[in-house]
C-alpha positions as CSV (number, residue, x, y, z in Angstrom):
1,X,35.7,-9.3,34.4
2,X,37.2,-10.1,31.1
3,X,35.1,-13.2,30.8
4,X,31.9,-11.1,31.3
5,X,33.1,-8.7,28.6
6,X,33.8,-11.5,26.2
7,X,30.5,-13.2,26.9
8,X,28.7,-9.9,26.3
9,X,30.5,-9.4,23.0
10,X,29.7,-13.0,21.9
11,X,26.0,-12.5,22.8
12,X,25.9,-9.1,21.0
13,X,27.5,-10.6,17.9
14,X,25.1,-13.6,17.8
15,X,22.1,-11.2,18.4
16,X,23.3,-9.0,15.5
17,X,23.8,-11.9,13.2
18,X,20.3,-13.3,14.1
19,X,18.7,-9.9,13.4
20,X,20.3,-9.8,10.0
21,X,19.1,-13.4,9.3
22,X,15.6,-12.8,10.6
23,X,14.9,-10.0,8.1
24,X,16.4,-10.9,4.8
25,X,14.7,-8.3,2.6
26,X,14.4,-8.7,-1.1
27,X,14.3,-5.6,-3.4
28,X,11.6,-3.1,-2.9
29,X,8.0,-4.1,-3.6
30,X,7.2,-3.7,-7.3
31,X,6.0,-0.2,-8.1
32,X,2.7,0.8,-9.8
33,X,3.2,1.5,-13.5
34,X,5.5,-1.5,-13.9
35,X,4.7,-4.4,-16.2
36,X,3.8,-7.3,-14.0
37,X,6.5,-10.0,-14.4
38,X,5.0,-13.1,-16.0
39,X,5.3,-16.4,-14.2
40,X,4.1,-20.0,-14.1
41,X,3.7,-21.7,-10.7
42,X,1.8,-24.9,-9.6
43,X,-1.5,-24.4,-7.8
44,X,-2.9,-26.5,-4.9
45,X,-3.9,-29.2,-7.4
46,X,-0.5,-29.1,-9.2
47,X,-2.0,-27.4,-12.2
48,X,0.5,-24.8,-13.7
49,X,-1.0,-21.3,-13.4
50,X,0.5,-18.7,-15.7
51,X,-0.1,-15.0,-15.0
52,X,-0.3,-14.0,-18.7
53,X,-3.3,-16.3,-19.1
54,X,-5.3,-13.8,-17.1
55,X,-4.8,-10.9,-19.6
56,X,-8.1,-9.1,-19.9
57,X,-8.8,-9.6,-16.1
58,X,-7.8,-7.8,-13.0
59,X,-5.5,-9.9,-10.9
60,X,-5.2,-9.6,-7.1
61,X,-1.8,-11.3,-6.5
62,X,-1.5,-11.6,-2.7
63,X,1.6,-12.9,-1.0
64,X,1.2,-14.4,2.4
65,X,3.5,-16.0,5.0
66,X,2.3,-19.5,5.7
67,X,-0.6,-21.9,5.2
68,X,-2.7,-22.8,8.2
69,X,-1.5,-19.9,10.4
70,X,-4.0,-17.6,12.0
71,X,-3.5,-14.4,10.0
72,X,-3.2,-16.2,6.7
73,X,-6.3,-18.2,7.4
74,X,-8.2,-15.0,8.2
75,X,-7.0,-13.3,5.1
76,X,-7.8,-16.3,2.9
77,X,-11.3,-16.6,4.4
78,X,-11.9,-12.9,3.7
79,X,-10.8,-13.3,0.0
80,X,-13.0,-16.4,-0.2
81,X,-16.0,-14.6,1.3
82,X,-15.6,-11.8,-1.3
83,X,-14.8,-14.0,-4.2
84,X,-18.2,-13.3,-6.0
85,X,-17.5,-9.5,-5.7
86,X,-14.1,-10.0,-7.3
87,X,-15.7,-12.1,-10.1
88,X,-18.3,-9.3,-10.6
89,X,-15.4,-6.9,-11.0
90,X,-13.7,-9.1,-13.6
91,X,-11.0,-10.0,-11.1
92,X,-9.3,-13.2,-10.0
93,X,-7.5,-13.8,-6.7
94,X,-4.2,-15.6,-6.6
95,X,-2.4,-16.3,-3.4
96,X,1.3,-17.0,-3.3
97,X,3.5,-18.3,-0.5
98,X,6.7,-20.3,-0.1
99,X,4.7,-23.4,0.9
100,X,4.4,-26.4,-1.4
101,X,1.4,-27.4,-3.6
102,X,0.7,-30.2,-1.1
103,X,0.6,-27.8,1.8
104,X,-1.8,-25.6,-0.3
105,X,-4.0,-28.6,-1.1
106,X,-4.3,-29.4,2.6
107,X,-5.0,-25.8,3.5
108,X,-7.6,-25.4,0.8
109,X,-9.4,-28.6,1.8
110,X,-9.4,-27.7,5.5
111,X,-10.6,-24.1,4.9
112,X,-12.9,-24.7,1.9
113,X,-10.9,-22.3,-0.3
114,X,-11.7,-22.4,-4.0
115,X,-9.4,-19.8,-5.5
116,X,-5.9,-20.7,-6.6
117,X,-3.0,-20.8,-4.1
118,X,0.4,-20.9,-5.9
119,X,3.5,-22.7,-4.6
120,X,6.7,-20.7,-4.8
121,X,9.1,-22.6,-2.5
122,X,12.1,-21.3,-4.5
123,X,10.8,-17.7,-4.1
124,X,11.2,-16.9,-7.8
125,X,8.0,-15.0,-8.0
126,X,8.3,-13.5,-4.5
127,X,11.8,-12.2,-5.6
128,X,10.5,-11.0,-9.0
129,X,7.8,-8.9,-7.3
130,X,10.2,-7.6,-4.6
131,X,8.4,-9.2,-1.7
132,X,10.6,-9.3,1.4
133,X,11.4,-12.8,2.7
134,X,11.6,-13.1,6.5
135,X,13.1,-15.9,8.6
136,X,16.1,-18.1,8.4
137,X,16.9,-21.5,6.8
138,X,13.9,-23.7,6.4
139,X,11.7,-21.3,8.3
140,X,11.5,-18.6,5.6
141,X,8.2,-16.9,4.7
142,X,7.1,-14.1,2.5
143,X,5.9,-10.8,3.9
144,X,2.1,-10.1,3.7
145,X,2.0,-7.9,0.5
146,X,-0.5,-7.6,-2.4
147,X,-0.1,-6.4,-5.9
148,X,-3.1,-5.4,-8.1
149,X,-2.6,-6.0,-11.8
150,X,-4.8,-4.4,-14.4
151,X,-6.3,-6.2,-17.5
152,X,-3.4,-5.1,-19.6
153,X,-0.8,-6.6,-17.3
154,X,0.4,-3.4,-15.5
155,X,0.8,-3.1,-11.8
156,X,-1.7,-0.4,-10.6
157,X,-1.3,-0.7,-6.9
158,X,0.9,-2.4,-4.3
159,X,0.3,-2.8,-0.6
160,X,2.9,-3.8,1.9
161,X,2.5,-5.4,5.3
162,X,-1.3,-5.5,5.0
163,X,-3.8,-6.2,7.8
164,X,-5.3,-9.6,7.1
165,X,-8.5,-8.7,8.8
166,X,-9.5,-5.8,6.5
167,X,-7.3,-6.3,3.4
168,X,-9.9,-7.8,1.1
169,X,-12.2,-4.8,1.7
170,X,-9.3,-2.5,1.0
171,X,-8.6,-4.2,-2.3
172,X,-12.2,-4.2,-3.4
173,X,-12.6,-0.5,-2.6
174,X,-9.5,0.3,-4.6
175,X,-10.6,-1.9,-7.5
176,X,-13.9,0.0,-7.6
177,X,-12.1,3.3,-8.1
178,X,-9.4,1.9,-10.4
179,X,-12.0,0.5,-12.9
180,X,-13.5,3.9,-13.5
Protein backbone atom coordinates (compact mmCIF):
# COMPACT_ATOMS: atom_id res chain seq x y z
CA UNK A 1 0.00 0.00 0.00
CA UNK A 2 2.89 2.35 0.77
CA UNK A 3 4.27 1.79 -2.75
CA UNK A 4 0.95 2.84 -4.27
CA UNK A 5 0.89 5.98 -2.14
CA UNK A 6 4.48 6.81 -3.08
CA UNK A 7 3.78 6.18 -6.76
CA UNK A 8 0.70 8.42 -6.58
CA UNK A 9 2.73 11.19 -4.90
CA UNK A 10 5.44 10.98 -7.57
CA UNK A 11 2.89 11.08 -10.40
CA UNK A 12 1.09 14.02 -8.79
CA UNK A 13 4.37 15.88 -8.36
CA UNK A 14 5.45 15.30 -11.96
CA UNK A 15 2.00 16.35 -13.18
CA UNK A 16 2.15 19.54 -11.12
CA UNK A 17 5.66 20.36 -12.39
CA UNK A 18 4.56 19.69 -15.96
CA UNK A 19 1.56 21.97 -15.59
CA UNK A 20 3.81 24.76 -14.36
CA UNK A 21 6.21 24.21 -17.26
CA UNK A 22 3.50 24.00 -19.89
CA UNK A 23 2.15 27.46 -19.13
CA UNK A 24 5.07 29.77 -18.47
CA UNK A 25 3.25 33.10 -18.65
CA UNK A 26 5.04 36.36 -19.22
CA UNK A 27 3.75 39.62 -17.80
CA UNK A 28 0.24 40.72 -18.71
CA UNK A 29 -0.36 41.68 -22.33
CA UNK A 30 0.53 45.32 -22.94
CA UNK A 31 -2.30 47.73 -22.18
CA UNK A 32 -3.90 50.32 -24.47
CA UNK A 33 -2.51 53.80 -23.87
CA UNK A 34 1.04 52.47 -23.49
CA UNK A 35 3.81 53.56 -25.84
CA UNK A 36 4.62 50.56 -28.02
CA UNK A 37 8.12 49.29 -27.21
CA UNK A 38 10.40 49.79 -30.21
CA UNK A 39 12.27 46.80 -31.58
CA UNK A 40 14.24 45.49 -34.52
CA UNK A 41 13.79 41.88 -35.64
CA UNK A 42 14.76 39.99 -38.80
CA UNK A 43 12.00 39.23 -41.29
CA UNK A 44 11.61 36.16 -43.47
CA UNK A 45 14.21 37.53 -45.90
CA UNK A 46 16.60 38.41 -43.01
CA UNK A 47 15.95 42.14 -43.50
CA UNK A 48 15.90 43.93 -40.14
CA UNK A 49 12.47 45.44 -39.46
CA UNK A 50 12.22 48.25 -36.92
CA UNK A 51 8.84 49.20 -35.47
CA UNK A 52 9.64 52.93 -35.29
CA UNK A 53 10.14 52.99 -39.08
CA UNK A 54 6.35 52.61 -39.34
CA UNK A 55 5.56 55.87 -37.49
CA UNK A 56 2.69 57.53 -39.33
CA UNK A 57 1.04 54.16 -40.05
CA UNK A 58 -1.21 51.86 -38.09
CA UNK A 59 0.57 48.63 -37.15
CA UNK A 60 -1.17 45.32 -36.61
CA UNK A 61 1.41 43.41 -34.57
CA UNK A 62 0.14 39.88 -34.30
CA UNK A 63 1.84 37.17 -32.28
CA UNK A 64 1.26 33.57 -33.26
CA UNK A 65 2.44 30.16 -32.04
CA UNK A 66 4.17 28.38 -34.92
CA UNK A 67 4.78 28.48 -38.67
CA UNK A 68 3.01 25.84 -40.77
CA UNK A 69 0.47 24.84 -38.13
CA UNK A 70 -3.22 24.81 -39.00
CA UNK A 71 -4.45 27.76 -36.91
CA UNK A 72 -1.43 29.89 -37.76
CA UNK A 73 -1.84 29.14 -41.46
CA UNK A 74 -5.52 30.11 -41.35
CA UNK A 75 -4.73 33.35 -39.51
CA UNK A 76 -1.91 34.24 -41.92
CA UNK A 77 -4.09 33.51 -44.96
CA UNK A 78 -6.82 35.77 -43.57
CA UNK A 79 -4.39 38.63 -43.00
CA UNK A 80 -3.01 38.06 -46.51
CA UNK A 81 -6.55 38.02 -47.97
CA UNK A 82 -7.30 41.37 -46.26
CA UNK A 83 -3.92 42.99 -46.92
CA UNK A 84 -5.31 45.49 -49.46
CA UNK A 85 -7.94 46.59 -46.92
CA UNK A 86 -5.17 47.20 -44.37
CA UNK A 87 -3.16 49.17 -46.91
CA UNK A 88 -6.25 51.27 -47.70
CA UNK A 89 -6.49 52.02 -43.95
CA UNK A 90 -2.80 53.10 -43.84
CA UNK A 91 -1.96 49.97 -41.85
CA UNK A 92 0.75 47.31 -42.04
CA UNK A 93 0.56 43.76 -40.76
CA UNK A 94 3.56 42.29 -38.95
CA UNK A 95 3.52 38.72 -37.63
CA UNK A 96 5.83 37.66 -34.79
CA UNK A 97 6.65 34.18 -33.54
CA UNK A 98 9.53 32.39 -31.85
CA UNK A 99 10.37 30.70 -35.17
CA UNK A 100 13.55 31.53 -37.11
CA UNK A 101 13.79 33.71 -40.21
CA UNK A 102 14.46 30.55 -42.21
CA UNK A 103 11.26 28.95 -40.94
CA UNK A 104 9.36 32.13 -41.83
CA UNK A 105 10.87 32.10 -45.33
CA UNK A 106 9.71 28.54 -45.90
CA UNK A 107 6.23 29.34 -44.50
CA UNK A 108 5.87 32.48 -46.65
CA UNK A 109 7.00 30.66 -49.78
CA UNK A 110 4.70 27.69 -49.18
CA UNK A 111 1.66 29.85 -48.32
CA UNK A 112 2.32 32.84 -50.68
CA UNK A 113 2.49 35.33 -47.81
CA UNK A 114 3.75 38.79 -48.76
CA UNK A 115 3.63 40.68 -45.45
CA UNK A 116 6.51 40.57 -42.97
CA UNK A 117 6.90 37.74 -40.48
CA UNK A 118 9.44 38.56 -37.78
CA UNK A 119 11.70 36.07 -36.03
CA UNK A 120 11.89 36.41 -32.25
CA UNK A 121 13.51 33.12 -31.12
CA UNK A 122 14.91 34.80 -27.97
CA UNK A 123 11.39 36.17 -27.22
CA UNK A 124 12.64 39.71 -26.57
CA UNK A 125 9.68 41.34 -28.32
CA UNK A 126 7.23 38.70 -27.08
CA UNK A 127 8.38 39.51 -23.53
CA UNK A 128 8.37 43.30 -24.10
CA UNK A 129 4.71 43.12 -25.14
CA UNK A 130 3.75 40.74 -22.33
CA UNK A 131 2.69 37.90 -24.62
CA UNK A 132 2.55 34.62 -22.68
CA UNK A 133 4.94 31.87 -23.74
CA UNK A 134 3.59 28.35 -23.67
CA UNK A 135 5.43 25.04 -23.74
CA UNK A 136 8.71 23.74 -22.37
CA UNK A 137 12.33 23.58 -23.53
CA UNK A 138 12.68 23.77 -27.31
CA UNK A 139 8.91 23.40 -27.75
CA UNK A 140 8.06 26.95 -26.69
CA UNK A 141 5.60 29.12 -28.56
CA UNK A 142 3.89 32.49 -28.15
CA UNK A 143 0.20 32.75 -27.35
CA UNK A 144 -2.04 34.01 -30.19
CA UNK A 145 -2.34 37.72 -29.25
CA UNK A 146 -2.52 40.94 -31.29
CA UNK A 147 -1.65 44.54 -30.55
CA UNK A 148 -2.90 47.49 -32.63
CA UNK A 149 -0.54 50.47 -32.63
CA UNK A 150 -1.66 53.89 -33.84
CA UNK A 151 0.38 56.14 -36.15
CA UNK A 152 1.92 57.97 -33.17
CA UNK A 153 3.27 54.72 -31.69
CA UNK A 154 0.69 54.18 -28.94
CA UNK A 155 -1.06 50.89 -28.28
CA UNK A 156 -4.78 51.45 -28.87
CA UNK A 157 -6.06 47.88 -28.55
CA UNK A 158 -4.80 44.47 -27.47
CA UNK A 159 -6.52 41.15 -28.09
CA UNK A 160 -5.62 37.98 -26.22
CA UNK A 161 -6.18 34.35 -27.30
CA UNK A 162 -7.75 35.36 -30.59
CA UNK A 163 -9.72 33.14 -32.96
CA UNK A 164 -7.56 32.68 -36.08
CA UNK A 165 -10.67 32.15 -38.22
CA UNK A 166 -12.20 35.59 -37.61
CA UNK A 167 -9.45 37.73 -36.16
CA UNK A 168 -8.51 39.70 -39.27
CA UNK A 169 -12.12 40.85 -39.64
CA UNK A 170 -12.19 41.82 -35.95
CA UNK A 171 -9.05 43.94 -36.35
CA UNK A 172 -10.36 45.62 -39.52
CA UNK A 173 -13.66 46.47 -37.81
CA UNK A 174 -11.85 47.96 -34.82
CA UNK A 175 -9.48 49.86 -37.08
CA UNK A 176 -12.43 51.41 -38.92
CA UNK A 177 -13.80 52.83 -35.67
CA UNK A 178 -10.40 53.79 -34.21
CA UNK A 179 -9.50 55.90 -37.24
CA UNK A 180 -12.55 58.18 -36.75
